C-alpha positions in Angstrom: 108.9 84.9 95.5 107.4 87.1 92.9 104.2 88.5 93.2 102.0 85.6 92.0 103.7 83.8 95.1 103.4 86.1 97.9 99.7 86.4 97.1 98.8 82.7 96.9 100.6 82.7 100.4 98.3 85.1 102.0 94.7 84.2 100.1 95.8 80.6 101.7 96.5 81.9 105.4 93.8 84.2 105.1 91.5 81.6 104.0 93.0 79.3 106.5 92.0 81.7 109.5 88.6 83.1 108.4 85.4 80.8 109.1 83.3 79.3 106.8 80.9 82.1 106.3 83.4 84.8 105.7 84.4 82.2 102.9 81.3 81.5 101.6 80.6 85.2 101.1 84.0 86.7 100.4 83.8 83.6 97.3 79.8 84.8 96.4 81.3 88.2 95.8 84.3 87.5 93.9 81.7 85.1 91.6 79.5 88.1 91.3 82.0 90.6 90.1 83.7 88.1 87.7 80.7 87.7 86.2 78.9 91.1 86.7 81.1 94.2 87.0 84.5 93.0 85.4 82.9 92.3 81.9 81.5 95.8 82.3 84.9 97.7 83.1 85.8 100.3 80.4 88.8 99.1 78.9 91.8 101.4 77.7 91.7 103.8 74.5 87.9 102.7 74.9 85.6 105.6 74.3 83.1 106.6 77.7 79.9 106.6 77.4 77.7 109.6 77.7 77.4 110.9 81.3 75.7 113.8 83.1 77.4 114.8 86.4 76.4 117.6 89.1 79.7 120.5 89.5 80.7 122.6 92.1 77.5 124.5 92.3 75.1 121.6 91.6 73.9 122.7 88.1 74.6 119.3 85.9 77.0 119.1 83.4 77.1 116.6 80.4 79.6 115.4 78.8 78.5 116.4 75.7 78.2 120.1 77.2 82.2 119.5 78.3 83.6 117.9 75.0 82.1 121.0 73.1 84.2 123.3 74.7 87.7 121.1 73.3 89.4 117.7 74.7 88.2 116.2 77.9 90.3 114.8 80.5 89.0 112.9 83.3 90.6 112.2 86.5 88.7 109.8 89.6 89.9 109.5 93.4 89.1 106.6 94.7 89.3 107.4 98.5 87.7 108.2 101.8 86.5 111.5 102.3 
């Protein structure tokens, strides 16, 4: 079974078990993400917008300051800390 087929089975089972309110909430969230978030995601090889973030000491660092020192590599960590 392909990944797509497995996802269809899982989605169908989940919807069958979920309440109408939960299905409606998830459908609304999916619609919101498709309309408002996904179109704004940065694509591979697309330049990032300028940004400013606090470093470990609380001082603000800008992307412009960092790039002035040389190539800039960003790594994103997703998870609960």
